[in-house]
C-alpha positions as CSV (number, residue, x, y, z in Angstrom):
1,M,0.0,0.0,0.0
2,G,2.8,2.4,0.8
3,T,4.4,1.8,-2.6
4,A,1.1,2.3,-4.4
5,Y,0.4,5.5,-2.3
6,M,3.7,7.1,-3.4
7,A,3.2,5.9,-7.0
8,L,-0.3,7.4,-7.2
9,F,0.9,10.8,-6.2
10,S,4.0,10.6,-8.4
11,L,1.8,9.6,-11.4
12,C,-0.7,12.4,-10.8
13,L,2.1,15.0,-10.6
14,A,3.8,13.7,-13.7
15,R,0.6,13.5,-15.8
16,Q,-0.7,16.9,-14.8
17,N,2.7,18.5,-15.7
18,G,3.3,16.7,-19.0
19,G,6.1,14.6,-17.5
20,Q,7.0,11.0,-17.6
21,F,6.2,8.5,-14.8
22,I,9.2,6.1,-14.3
23,L,9.2,2.7,-12.7
24,R,12.6,1.8,-11.4
25,I,13.2,-1.5,-9.6
26,E,15.6,-0.9,-6.6
27,D,16.8,-4.5,-6.2
28,T,20.4,-4.2,-4.9
29,D,19.4,-6.0,-1.7
30,A,19.7,-9.5,-3.1
31,A,18.2,-11.2,0.0
32,R,14.9,-9.3,-0.4
33,S,14.7,-8.9,-4.2
34,T,13.5,-11.7,-6.4
35,A,12.0,-12.1,-9.8
36,A,8.7,-13.0,-8.0
37,S,8.8,-9.8,-5.8
38,E,9.4,-7.7,-8.9
39,Q,6.5,-9.3,-10.8
40,N,4.3,-8.7,-7.8
41,I,5.1,-5.0,-7.9
42,L,4.3,-4.8,-11.7
43,D,1.1,-6.8,-11.3
44,S,-0.1,-4.8,-8.3
45,L,0.5,-1.4,-10.0
46,R,-1.1,-2.6,-13.2
47,W,-4.2,-3.9,-11.4
48,L,-4.6,-0.5,-9.8
49,G,-4.3,1.2,-13.2
50,L,-1.0,2.9,-12.4
51,D,0.8,2.4,-15.6
52,W,4.3,3.8,-16.3
53,D,6.0,5.3,-19.3
54,E,9.4,3.7,-18.8
55,G,10.5,0.7,-16.7
56,P,12.0,-2.7,-16.8
57,D,9.4,-3.9,-19.2
58,K,9.2,-0.7,-21.2
59,P,12.6,0.3,-22.5
60,G,13.5,3.9,-22.6
61,P,16.5,6.2,-23.1
62,Y,17.6,6.1,-19.5
63,G,17.7,2.3,-18.9
64,P,18.4,-0.2,-17.6
65,Y,15.7,0.3,-15.0
66,R,16.8,-2.4,-12.6
67,Q,19.5,-1.3,-10.2
68,S,21.0,-4.7,-10.2
69,E,21.8,-4.2,-13.9
70,R,23.5,-0.8,-13.2
71,L,26.3,-1.9,-10.8
72,P,29.3,-0.8,-13.0
73,I,27.7,2.7,-13.1
74,Y,27.6,3.0,-9.3
75,A,31.2,1.6,-9.0
76,E,32.4,4.4,-11.4
77,Y,30.8,7.1,-9.2
78,V,32.2,5.7,-6.0
79,R,35.7,5.9,-7.6
80,Q,35.0,9.5,-8.4
81,L,34.0,10.3,-4.8
82,L,37.2,8.6,-3.5
83,A,39.4,10.4,-6.0
84,D,37.8,13.8,-5.1
85,G,38.3,13.1,-1.4
86,H,34.5,13.0,-0.6
87,A,34.5,9.4,0.5
88,F,36.9,7.0,2.2
89,H,37.6,3.3,2.7
90,C,36.4,2.0,6.1
91,F,37.9,-1.3,7.4
92,C,36.2,-1.3,10.8
93,S,34.9,-4.7,11.9
94,T,31.2,-5.3,12.9
95,G,32.4,-5.9,16.5
96,R,34.2,-2.5,16.7
97,L,31.2,-0.7,15.2
98,N,28.8,-2.3,17.7
99,E,31.0,-1.4,20.6
100,M,31.4,2.2,19.3
101,R,27.6,2.6,19.0
102,A,26.9,1.1,22.4
103,G,29.3,3.6,24.0
104,Q,27.6,6.5,22.1
105,M,24.2,5.4,23.2
106,A,25.4,4.9,26.8
107,R,26.6,8.5,26.7
108,K,23.3,9.6,25.1
109,E,25.1,10.7,22.0
110,T,23.9,10.4,18.4
111,A,24.9,7.0,17.1
112,R,27.2,7.7,14.1
113,Y,30.5,6.5,12.7
114,D,33.4,8.2,14.6
115,G,35.6,8.7,11.5
116,L,38.4,6.4,12.7
117,C,39.4,5.2,9.2
118,M,39.5,8.8,7.8
119,S,42.8,9.1,9.6
120,L,44.5,6.3,7.6
121,T,47.2,7.4,5.2
122,Q,47.0,6.5,1.5
123,D,49.8,4.0,2.0
124,E,47.9,2.3,4.9
125,V,44.8,2.1,2.8
126,A,46.7,0.7,-0.2
127,R,48.3,-2.0,2.0
128,K,45.0,-3.0,3.5
129,L,43.3,-3.2,0.0
130,A,46.2,-5.2,-1.4
131,A,45.9,-7.6,1.5
132,G,42.3,-8.1,0.7
133,E,40.9,-6.8,4.0
134,E,37.2,-6.5,4.0
135,H,36.0,-2.9,3.8
136,V,33.1,-0.6,2.8
137,V,33.2,2.9,1.3
138,R,31.7,5.7,3.4
139,M,30.8,9.3,2.5
140,K,32.4,12.2,4.4
141,V,29.9,14.3,6.3
142,P,30.6,17.8,8.0
143,D,31.1,17.6,11.7
144,S,29.2,20.9,12.3
145,G,26.7,23.3,10.7
146,T,23.2,22.9,9.4
147,C,21.8,21.3,6.3
148,I,18.7,23.1,4.8
149,V,16.3,20.6,3.3
150,Q,13.9,22.4,1.0
151,D,10.6,20.5,0.9
152,Q,7.6,21.6,-1.3
153,L,5.1,20.7,1.4
154,R,7.0,21.6,4.5
155,G,9.2,24.5,3.5
156,Q,12.7,24.7,4.9
157,I,13.7,21.9,7.3
158,E,16.9,22.4,9.3
159,I,18.9,19.4,10.3
160,D,22.3,19.5,12.1
161,W,25.1,17.8,10.3
162,A,26.2,16.4,13.7
163,Q,23.1,14.1,13.5
164,I,24.0,12.6,10.1
165,D,26.0,9.4,9.9
166,M,28.9,8.9,7.5
167,Q,26.7,6.7,5.3
168,V,28.1,3.5,3.8
169,L,27.9,4.0,0.0
170,M,29.4,0.8,-1.2
171,K,29.0,-2.4,0.8
172,S,31.8,-5.0,1.3
173,D,30.4,-7.1,-1.5
174,G,30.8,-4.2,-3.9
175,S,27.1,-3.5,-4.2
176,P,25.8,0.1,-3.6
177,T,23.5,1.1,-0.8
178,Y,20.2,2.7,-1.5
179,H,21.5,6.2,-0.8
180,L,24.2,6.1,-3.5
181,A,22.2,4.3,-6.1
182,V,19.1,6.5,-5.8
183,V,21.1,9.7,-6.2
184,V,23.0,8.5,-9.2
185,D,19.9,7.1,-10.9
186,D,17.8,10.1,-10.2
187,H,20.4,12.3,-11.8
188,L,21.2,10.1,-14.8
189,M,17.4,9.5,-15.5
190,E,16.8,13.3,-15.3
191,I,14.3,13.0,-12.4
192,T,12.9,16.4,-11.5
193,H,10.6,15.6,-8.7
194,I,10.9,13.0,-5.9
195,I,7.9,11.9,-3.8
196,R,8.9,9.9,-0.7
197,G,7.5,9.2,2.7
198,E,8.3,11.5,5.6
199,E,10.5,8.8,7.2
200,W,13.1,9.7,4.6
201,I,13.5,13.4,5.7
202,N,16.4,12.6,8.0
203,S,18.2,10.9,5.0
204,A,17.7,14.0,2.8
205,P,21.0,15.7,3.9
206,K,23.0,12.6,2.7
207,H,21.4,12.9,-0.7
208,I,21.8,16.7,-0.8
209,L,25.5,16.3,0.1
210,L,26.0,13.7,-2.7
211,Y,24.4,16.1,-5.2
212,Q,26.8,18.8,-4.1
213,Y,29.9,16.5,-4.2
214,F,29.0,15.5,-7.8
215,G,28.1,19.1,-8.8
216,W,24.6,18.2,-9.8
217,A,21.3,20.1,-9.6
218,M,19.0,18.8,-6.8
219,P,15.5,17.6,-7.7
220,E,12.5,18.9,-5.9
221,L,11.7,17.0,-2.8
222,I,8.2,16.2,-1.6
223,H,7.9,14.1,1.6
224,M,4.4,12.7,2.1
225,P,2.9,11.9,5.4
226,L,3.0,8.2,6.4
227,L,0.0,6.0,6.3
228,R,-1.1,5.0,9.8
229,N,-3.0,2.2,11.4
230,P,-6.2,3.2,13.3
231,D,-4.0,3.3,16.5
232,K,-1.8,5.9,14.8
233,S,1.1,3.6,14.5
234,K,2.9,3.3,11.1
235,L,1.0,1.1,8.7
236,S,2.5,-2.4,8.8
237,K,1.5,-5.9,7.9
238,R,1.8,-6.9,11.5
239,K,-1.4,-4.9,12.2
240,N,-3.1,-4.5,8.9
241,P,-3.0,-6.3,5.6
242,T,-0.7,-4.0,3.5
243,S,-0.4,-6.1,0.2
244,I,-2.3,-4.8,-2.8
245,R,-2.8,-8.5,-3.8
246,F,-4.7,-9.1,-0.5
247,Y,-7.3,-6.4,-1.5
248,E,-7.5,-7.8,-5.0
249,R,-8.2,-11.3,-3.6
250,M,-10.7,-9.9,-1.1
251,G,-12.8,-8.6,-4.0
252,F,-12.2,-4.9,-3.8
253,L,-12.4,-2.9,-7.0
254,P,-9.0,-1.3,-8.1
255,E,-10.8,2.0,-8.8
256,A,-12.0,2.1,-5.2
257,V,-8.6,1.2,-3.7
258,L,-6.9,3.9,-5.8
259,N,-9.7,6.4,-4.9
260,Y,-9.1,5.6,-1.2
261,L,-5.4,6.1,-1.4
262,G,-6.0,9.4,-3.1
263,M,-8.3,10.4,-0.2
264,L,-5.6,9.7,2.3
265,G,-3.7,13.0,2.7
266,W,-5.4,14.8,-0.2
267,S,-8.8,16.2,-1.1
268,M,-10.8,17.3,-4.1
269,P,-11.6,21.0,-4.3
270,D,-15.3,20.3,-3.8
271,G,-14.7,17.9,-1.0
272,E,-16.2,14.9,-2.9
273,E,-14.8,11.6,-1.5
274,K,-15.5,9.4,-4.5
275,F,-13.4,10.3,-7.6
276,S,-11.6,8.5,-10.5
277,L,-7.9,8.6,-11.3
278,A,-8.6,10.9,-14.3
279,T,-10.5,13.3,-12.1
280,M,-7.7,13.3,-9.5
281,I,-5.1,14.0,-12.2
282,E,-7.3,16.9,-13.5
283,H,-7.6,18.6,-10.1
284,F,-4.2,17.5,-8.6
285,D,-2.5,20.2,-6.6
286,L,0.4,19.5,-4.2
287,Q,-0.9,22.3,-1.9
288,R,-4.0,20.3,-1.2
289,I,-1.9,17.5,0.5
290,S,-2.5,17.5,4.2
291,L,0.4,16.9,6.5
292,G,-1.7,15.2,9.2
293,A,-1.4,11.5,9.8
294,P,-3.7,9.7,7.3
295,V,-5.4,6.7,8.9
296,F,-5.8,3.6,6.7
297,D,-9.2,2.3,7.8
298,V,-10.3,-0.9,6.1
299,E,-14.0,-0.2,7.0
300,K,-13.9,3.2,5.3
301,L,-12.3,1.5,2.3
302,K,-15.2,-1.1,2.3
303,W,-17.7,1.8,2.4
304,L,-16.1,3.5,-0.5
305,N,-15.9,0.2,-2.5
306,G,-19.6,-0.3,-1.9
307,R,-20.3,3.1,-3.5
308,W,-18.3,2.1,-6.5
309,L,-20.1,-1.2,-6.8
310,R,-23.6,0.4,-6.6
311,E,-23.0,3.6,-8.5
312,E,-20.6,2.6,-11.3
313,L,-21.5,-1.0,-12.2
314,D,-24.7,-2.1,-13.9
315,D,-25.8,-5.7,-13.7
316,D,-23.8,-6.8,-16.7
317,A,-20.6,-5.1,-15.4
318,F,-21.2,-6.5,-11.9
319,A,-21.4,-10.0,-13.4
320,D,-18.3,-9.5,-15.4
321,R,-16.3,-8.2,-12.5
322,I,-17.3,-11.0,-10.1
323,S,-16.6,-13.6,-12.7
324,N,-13.1,-12.1,-13.4
325,W,-12.5,-11.8,-9.7
326,A,-12.9,-15.5,-8.6
327,Y,-15.3,-17.5,-10.6
328,N,-13.4,-17.7,-13.8
329,R,-12.2,-20.8,-15.7
330,E,-8.5,-20.3,-14.8
331,N,-9.3,-20.4,-11.0
332,L,-11.7,-23.4,-11.3
333,V,-9.2,-25.4,-13.3
334,K,-6.8,-25.1,-10.4
335,V,-9.4,-26.2,-7.8
336,I,-11.0,-29.1,-9.7
337,P,-8.1,-31.6,-9.2
338,L,-8.5,-31.1,-5.4
339,I,-12.2,-31.9,-5.2
340,R,-13.2,-34.1,-8.2
341,E,-12.7,-37.4,-6.3
342,R,-15.1,-36.2,-3.6
343,V,-17.8,-35.0,-5.9
344,D,-20.8,-37.1,-6.8
345,V,-23.1,-34.3,-8.0
346,F,-22.4,-30.7,-8.9
347,S,-24.5,-29.3,-6.1
348,E,-21.8,-30.5,-3.6
349,V,-19.2,-28.3,-5.2
350,A,-20.3,-25.0,-3.8
351,G,-19.7,-26.0,-0.2
352,M,-16.4,-27.5,-1.0
353,I,-14.9,-24.6,-2.8
354,A,-16.5,-21.6,-1.0
355,F,-13.4,-20.9,1.1
356,F,-11.3,-20.5,-2.0
357,A,-13.2,-17.3,-2.9
358,E,-13.9,-16.3,0.7
359,G,-12.2,-13.4,2.4
360,L,-11.8,-14.0,6.1
361,P,-13.9,-17.0,7.3
362,E,-16.3,-16.6,10.1
363,L,-14.5,-18.1,13.1
364,T,-15.3,-18.7,16.7
365,E,-13.1,-19.6,19.7
366,E,-14.9,-22.9,19.9
367,A,-14.0,-23.7,16.3
368,L,-10.4,-23.1,17.0
369,A,-10.4,-25.0,20.3
370,H,-7.7,-27.7,20.3
371,K,-7.9,-31.2,21.8
372,T,-4.5,-31.0,23.4
373,L,-3.2,-27.4,23.0
374,A,-4.3,-24.6,25.3
375,P,-5.6,-21.4,23.6
376,D,-2.3,-19.6,24.2
377,E,-0.4,-22.5,22.7
378,V,-2.7,-22.4,19.6
379,K,-1.9,-18.6,19.3
380,K,1.8,-19.5,19.5
381,V,1.4,-22.0,16.7
382,L,-0.4,-19.4,14.6
383,Q,2.1,-16.6,15.3
384,F,5.1,-18.8,14.7
385,T,3.5,-19.9,11.4
386,L,3.2,-16.2,10.3
387,W,6.8,-15.6,11.1
388,E,7.9,-18.7,9.2
389,M,5.8,-17.6,6.2
390,E,7.5,-14.2,6.2
391,S,10.8,-15.8,5.5
392,L,9.5,-18.4,3.1
393,D,11.3,-18.4,-0.2
394,G,8.6,-19.1,-2.8
395,W,5.0,-20.4,-2.3
396,D,4.0,-23.8,-3.4
397,R,2.6,-27.0,-1.8
398,D,6.1,-28.6,-1.2
399,K,7.5,-25.5,0.4
400,L,4.5,-25.2,2.7
401,N,4.8,-28.9,3.6
402,D,8.4,-28.4,4.5
403,L,7.5,-25.3,6.5
404,F,5.1,-27.1,8.7
405,A,7.2,-30.2,9.1
406,R,10.1,-28.0,10.2
407,L,7.9,-26.0,12.6
408,A,6.4,-29.0,14.2
409,E,9.8,-30.6,14.8
410,S,11.3,-27.4,16.2
411,M,8.3,-26.8,18.5
412,D,8.3,-30.5,19.5
413,I,4.6,-30.8,18.6
414,R,3.0,-33.5,16.5
415,I,2.4,-32.1,13.0
416,R,-1.3,-33.0,13.1
417,D,-1.6,-30.8,16.2
418,V,0.2,-27.9,14.5
419,L,-2.0,-28.3,11.4
420,A,-5.4,-28.5,13.2
421,P,-5.8,-24.8,13.8
422,I,-4.3,-24.0,10.4
423,F,-7.1,-26.0,8.7
424,V,-9.7,-24.0,10.6
425,A,-8.0,-20.6,10.0
426,V,-7.6,-21.3,6.3
427,S,-11.0,-22.9,5.5
428,G,-13.2,-22.2,8.4
429,K,-13.6,-25.9,8.9
430,P,-11.6,-28.7,10.7
431,V,-11.2,-30.4,7.3
432,S,-10.9,-29.2,3.7
433,P,-9.5,-30.3,0.4
434,P,-5.7,-31.0,0.6
435,L,-4.4,-28.2,2.8
436,F,-1.1,-27.3,1.2
437,D,-2.5,-27.4,-2.3
438,S,-5.4,-25.2,-1.2
439,M,-3.0,-22.7,0.5
440,A,-0.9,-22.6,-2.7
441,I,-3.9,-21.6,-4.8
442,I,-5.3,-19.1,-2.3
443,G,-1.9,-17.3,-2.1
444,P,0.3,-15.9,0.6
445,D,-1.4,-12.6,1.2
446,L,-4.9,-14.0,2.0
447,I,-3.5,-17.0,3.9
448,R,-1.5,-14.8,6.2
449,A,-4.5,-12.5,6.7
450,R,-6.7,-15.6,7.6
451,I,-4.1,-16.8,10.1
452,K,-3.8,-13.3,11.7
453,H,-7.7,-13.3,11.8
454,A,-7.7,-16.6,13.7
455,T,-5.2,-15.1,16.2
456,D,-7.5,-12.1,16.7
457,V,-10.5,-14.3,17.2
458,L,-8.6,-16.0,20.1
459,G,-8.0,-12.6,21.7
460,G,-4.9,-11.5,19.8
461,V,-1.4,-11.1,21.2
462,S,-0.5,-8.2,23.4
463,N,2.7,-6.2,22.8
464,K,4.3,-7.8,26.0
465,A,3.3,-11.3,24.9
466,M,4.5,-10.6,21.4
467,K,8.0,-9.7,22.6
468,K,8.0,-12.9,24.7
469,L,6.9,-15.0,21.7
470,Q,9.6,-13.3,19.5
471,K,12.3,-14.3,21.9
472,E,11.1,-17.9,22.1
473,Y,10.8,-18.1,18.3
474,E,14.3,-16.9,17.9
475,T,15.6,-19.7,20.1
476,L,13.8,-22.5,18.3
477,A,16.1,-25.4,17.4
478,R,15.9,-25.6,13.6
479,P,15.9,-29.2,12.2
């Protein structure tokens, strides 16, 4: 949702001003970036109707548009910063850095690199590099003075240089950090306006300094207010489903989701809450963005979606949308192999496959009651499953089978006892068509939401209990 929120406002600004809307895949973090995650971004933005002019699948004059394909470019600019004396090699170990930061925090100082390796002579650096010592490249940052961040929404923001860390620009494996790559790419791709979340304000001085070091003109900065949960905390998947694919599977209209994102932090001149993307572009004005904390309220989104359903879709369009949503041939072909051996007449099918198209099943504590596990132990199984799924590489029946076998062994619980609440959370019933095959078809976003829903039905997990569970989870013996 956060990505779509920024993309929407970027697209509106570009379209209204006759500019180009660029999709760049920032995938230098190999552990978090996969072909599947990239495809999910493309599919989600397309489903919403946020199409781009240039990107990894739409070649343009400023490509390539994946940062992983631009590594030689970043290396060249790091060499330039080193040659000009704006960056330096840092050979400090992780242990030394941790000890340094712990001391700074104990003295209630800003945690930042202390500049030790800046004092190395050129000969010392050359010897260490020749010896193959592990190192990173850091940027030099002034010790004193103030950086002025000019923001189109907030005006001038003053940030003391003493609060800014000597940012790592090139990691020990030779890959760039976000801060270097984004500055180089924005300049080379001739980006004129950058819309980011307000959590990036404190990083703006690093980017401004890099622009100054390179002698480049700084783009306009617009820092949007962050989306919030109803309790005002930062929107996160731990408290609210944040994946666009979740809302697609739940049966929301893309027009309504986009409309709702536009409402969060921005308003039409006439105050109308229901508007199309074309109407938002027509009336878009940065000055109408509110700097308050916009609350992402799923109930308000459902209300707005209902208006779109009733006011924009006639019966034929309604039938087309609902068929395309879940009851299409492609989806049925996936499900039929799981049920055909159990079906004697077609009238039995509806009850068997209802949970494939369902959102969050109606659950009760009684339905989730376990023969051998106490309610708190059931919640532990559900929460540990969620954490396991967060780190799951891929999503298919075999990987899910391995996940639960691994979890049961590490928790020293019989696998059938681990799976019992999962059956209910996923299907609303103690039994269903083959569980792992069903989960693979339903998909990770909706499955995680259903398991979280089951946890909430059992009373949820308090912050204190969550911290305790986290510690226990981290100590699990992995088979």
